C-alpha positions in Angstrom: 159.1 167.2 130.1 163.1 166.4 129.7 164.8 169.0 126.4 164.6 166.6 123.2 166.7 169.1 121.1 170.7 169.6 122.2 172.3 172.7 121.0 176.0 173.8 122.1 178.1 176.7 121.2 177.7 180.9 121.0 176.3 182.5 117.8 178.3 181.0 114.8 178.0 181.5 111.4 178.4 178.0 111.0 176.0 175.5 112.4 176.2 171.0 112.5 173.5 169.5 112.7 173.6 165.5 114.1 170.5 163.6 114.9 172.1 161.4 117.4 174.2 162.3 120.5 176.5 159.1 120.2 177.4 160.6 116.4 178.2 163.9 118.2 180.0 162.3 120.5 182.2 160.3 117.5 182.3 163.9 115.8 184.1 165.1 118.4 186.5 162.0 118.0 187.2 161.3 115.3 187.8 165.6 115.3 189.5 166.0 118.7 192.9 165.0 116.6 192.2 168.9 114.3 190.9 171.5 115.5 187.3 171.5 114.5 185.2 173.8 112.7 184.3 177.0 114.8 180.4 175.8 114.4 177.3 175.7 116.3 176.1 172.2 117.3 172.7 170.4 116.6 171.9 167.7 117.9 168.0 166.7 117.3 167.7 163.1 119.0 165.0 162.7 116.5 164.1 163.9 112.4 161.0 165.0 113.7 163.1 168.2 115.3 164.0 168.7 112.3 160.8 171.0 111.2 160.6 172.3 114.9 164.1 173.7 114.7 164.5 175.4 111.0 164.2 179.2 112.6 167.1 177.7 114.9 168.8 176.5 111.7 167.5 178.9 109.1 169.7 181.7 111.4 173.6 180.1 110.4 174.4 180.9 106.8 176.6 177.8 106.7 174.1 174.5 108.0 176.3 170.8 107.5 174.1 167.8 108.4 175.4 164.7 109.7 172.1 162.9 109.6 171.9 158.7 109.1 172.2 157.1 105.4 169.2 155.2 106.3 165.4 155.8 104.1 164.6 158.8 106.4 168.0 160.2 107.0 169.0 160.2 103.3 164.6 161.8 103.0 165.5 165.2 105.4 168.9 165.6 104.0 167.3 165.9 100.4 164.9 168.0 101.6 167.2 170.3 103.3 169.3 170.6 100.2 166.6 171.4 99.0 166.0 174.9 101.4 169.5 176.4 100.1 173.0 176.4 98.6 173.8 177.0 102.4 172.7 173.5 103.4 175.4 170.8 102.9 175.3 166.4 103.0 178.5 165.7 105.3 177.0 161.4 105.9 179.4 160.8 102.7 182.1 160.7 105.5 180.5 157.0 106.6 179.5 156.3 103.4 178.7 152.3 103.3 177.6 153.0 107.3 174.4 153.9 109.0 175.7 156.7 110.8 179.6 158.4 112.4 178.9 156.3 115.2 178.6 152.8 113.5 181.8 154.4 111.1 183.8 154.6 114.1 183.2 151.9 115.7 184.0 149.9 112.7 187.1 151.7 111.6 188.7 152.2 115.1 190.7 149.3 115.1 192.6 150.4 112.2 191.9 154.0 113.1 194.0 152.5 116.7 196.5 150.8 114.2 197.7 153.9 111.7 197.3 157.1 114.2 197.5 159.1 110.4 194.3 158.1 109.2 192.5 160.4 112.4 193.7 163.7 112.0 192.5 162.9 108.0 189.3 162.1 108.8 189.4 165.3 111.2 190.2 167.3 108.4 187.2 165.7 106.5 184.9 166.4 109.4 186.1 170.5 108.7 185.5 170.8 104.8 183.3 167.9 104.2 184.1 168.7 100.3 186.3 166.1 100.2 186.0 163.1 100.3 186.4 160.6 102.9 189.6 158.7 103.7 190.6 156.2 102.7 191.5 153.9 105.9 192.6 150.7 104.3 195.4 152.0 103.1 198.2 153.1 105.8 200.6 156.1 105.5 202.6 154.2 103.4 200.4 153.2 101.6 200.4 149.7 102.3 197.3 148.1 102.8 196.5 146.9 106.4 
């Protein structure tokens, strides 16, 4: 039987959790323009594996969730946030989209046109307390 959960990294205190592998790849794509956070990565491939991996998740002092913004993903995020203050919702980065990959696909032409946006988006990935970048404006404040 194939492994259904993919994890990357050595032991770090922080963990980034992704619902799917394409979201993880999108995270790396946006993050390539900034240094990525020093953390472990966990790709669930299905929310059904979130509970099964609670012991792995619990080993981390900080957990950022990049789950889908559909009903199941939002419910899982909501439940996880109740587990303790070490959990953070990183999905505000792609609010208005179902997931990080959808956000990247929708915004890639704008990102490609104005390369200065990618470092800003990468910073958001590093510190999820900041709002997502406003990609509707260029670096000089002009509309794209």
